[in-house]
C-alpha positions in Angstrom: 102.6 100.3 102.9 100.1 97.4 101.4 96.6 98.6 100.6 94.1 95.6 101.1 90.8 95.2 100.5 88.7 94.5 103.5 86.9 91.0 103.4 83.7 89.9 105.1 85.4 88.5 107.8 84.6 89.0 111.5 87.8 89.2 112.6 89.3 91.4 110.3 86.3 94.2 110.6 86.6 94.3 114.1 90.1 94.6 113.9 89.7 97.3 111.4 86.7 98.8 113.4 88.9 99.3 116.8 92.1 100.5 114.9 90.8 102.7 112.4 86.9 103.2 111.9 86.3 104.3 115.7 89.6 106.4 116.0 88.3 108.2 113.0 84.9 108.7 114.3 86.3 110.0 117.6 88.6 112.1 115.8 85.6 113.6 113.6 83.8 114.0 117.2 86.7 116.1 118.7 86.4 118.7 115.4 83.3 118.4 113.6 80.4 119.8 115.3 77.4 117.3 115.6 79.6 114.4 115.1 78.9 112.7 118.6 79.4 109.3 119.2 77.5 107.5 122.2 80.0 106.9 125.6 80.0 103.2 124.9 80.2 102.2 121.0 78.0 98.8 120.9 81.3 97.2 118.8 79.3 94.2 118.2 76.5 95.5 116.7 78.8 98.1 114.5 81.0 95.2 113.2 77.6 93.4 112.5 76.3 96.4 110.7 79.5 96.6 108.8 79.7 92.8 107.7 76.5 93.5 106.2 77.6 96.4 104.3 80.7 94.0 103.0 78.5 91.4 102.0 76.3 93.6 99.6 77.1 93.9 96.1 78.0 97.5 95.5 80.1 98.2 98.4 83.9 98.0 98.9 86.3 98.7 101.2 90.5 99.0 101.6 92.9 99.5 104.3 96.4 100.5 104.2 98.8 98.4 106.3 102.2 99.7 107.4 104.1 96.9 107.3 107.7 96.6 108.8 109.0 95.0 105.7 111.3 97.0 103.1 109.1 96.7 99.9 109.4 98.6 96.4 106.5 100.1 94.8 106.3 97.0 92.5 106.1 95.0 95.6 103.1 97.2 97.1 101.4 96.8 93.6 101.3 93.3 93.7 100.1 93.0 97.2 97.0 95.2 96.4 94.1 93.0 95.2 91.5 94.4 92.7 88.2 93.5 92.2 89.3 92.2 88.6 91.3 89.4 90.7 88.2 88.4 92.0 86.3 87.6 88.6 87.8 84.1 88.4 84.6 82.4 89.8 86.8 79.7 90.8 88.5 81.5 93.1 86.5 81.9 96.6 85.9 86.0 97.2 87.1 85.7 100.2 90.7 84.2 99.6 91.1 87.1 96.9 89.9 90.0 99.4 93.0 88.6 102.1 91.1 86.8 104.7 94.3 86.9 106.7 93.8 90.6 107.1 92.9 90.4 111.0 96.2 89.0 111.5 98.7 90.7 109.1 101.6 91.8 110.5 101.5 95.9 110.6 99.6 98.5 111.6 96.4 100.0 110.1 97.2 103.5 109.0 94.1 104.4 106.7 91.3 103.1 104.8 88.7 104.1 102.0 84.9 102.6 101.7 82.9 103.1 98.5 79.5 102.1 97.6 78.2 102.1 94.0 75.5 104.6 93.1 73.5 103.4 90.2 71.4 106.0 88.3 67.6 105.0 88.5 66.9 104.8 84.7 64.3 107.7 85.2 67.5 110.3 85.6 70.0 111.5 82.8 73.1 111.0 84.8 75.6 108.8 85.3 76.7 106.0 87.9 78.4 107.4 90.7 81.0 105.8 93.4 80.3 106.9 96.8 82.9 107.6 99.0 81.3 106.7 102.4 84.4 107.3 104.3 88.2 108.2 104.0 91.0 108.5 106.7 94.8 108.2 107.1 95.8 108.3 110.6 97.7 111.9 111.5 101.1 110.7 111.8 100.5 109.9 107.9 99.2 113.0 106.9 100.9 114.8 104.1 102.6 111.6 102.4 100.4 110.7 99.7 98.4 108.3 101.4 95.1 109.9 101.2 95.8 110.3 97.4 96.6 106.9 97.0 93.2 105.7 98.7 91.3 108.1 96.1 93.4 106.6 93.3 92.0 103.4 94.5 88.2 104.7 94.4 89.3 105.8 90.8 90.2 102.5 90.1 87.0 100.8 91.5 84.3 103.7 89.5 86.2 102.4 86.6 85.8 98.6 87.5 82.2 99.3 88.0 81.8 101.7 85.5 81.1 104.8 87.1 81.5 108.1 85.3 81.7 109.8 88.7 82.8 110.0 92.1 81.1 111.6 95.1 81.0 112.3 98.4 80.1 114.1 101.6 82.4 116.2 103.8 81.4 118.3 106.9 81.4 122.0 106.4 83.6 122.6 109.6 86.4 119.8 108.3 88.3 122.8 106.5 91.2 120.2 105.7 89.2 117.5 103.8 87.4 120.4 102.4 90.8 121.3 101.1 92.2 118.4 99.7 88.9 117.4 97.9 88.7 120.8 96.2 92.3 120.2 95.4 91.6 117.3 93.5 88.8 119.0 91.3 85.4 117.6 94.0 83.0 120.4 93.3 79.9 121.2 95.9 76.7 120.2 93.9 74.2 120.1 96.5 73.9 121.5 100.2 72.1 119.2 102.9 70.2 121.2 105.3 68.7 120.0 108.4 66.6 121.3 111.2 65.3 119.7 114.4 61.4 118.6 114.3 60.7 120.6 117.6 61.8 123.6 115.8 59.2 123.7 113.2 
């Protein structure tokens, strides 16, 4: 297994969107109330939207690739690209971020997406790293892979000076709720909604 940073590269983002992001949201659609996607997802528009996110300063995503290689844990660790690697200004960010991800030989089996939420100066709270999405294919659940992705988010939080991780989880996504609670996540606010026509 390799955890590799998703670069702002159209082919890599398209592959990740088709192989992970869309199946993840289709799965949520089947299990979570009010998470419906349109029948014909405008893939080109989604790829463009996600490319824009990846080009922003605080947004990062990582993909787990199951390769056919018999790699040791040390070998896998050597494959993980950290943001510290991209600190060298002489190395283009796209080289550090593995632009060959679109063509890598292996199955995409999980991902995590994060974004830095800087505290406005008027609030007395720490900066947070928001986990926007995290997903592991069903065949890989229970293997510790989701925890590895959380650990990658923790590493990113430390790199960016964020003192907290935060995420949203659907109230009827019981498996995810149990996983996050086991890690120590606690509810801090409730998001409520109502159709405008009902008010």
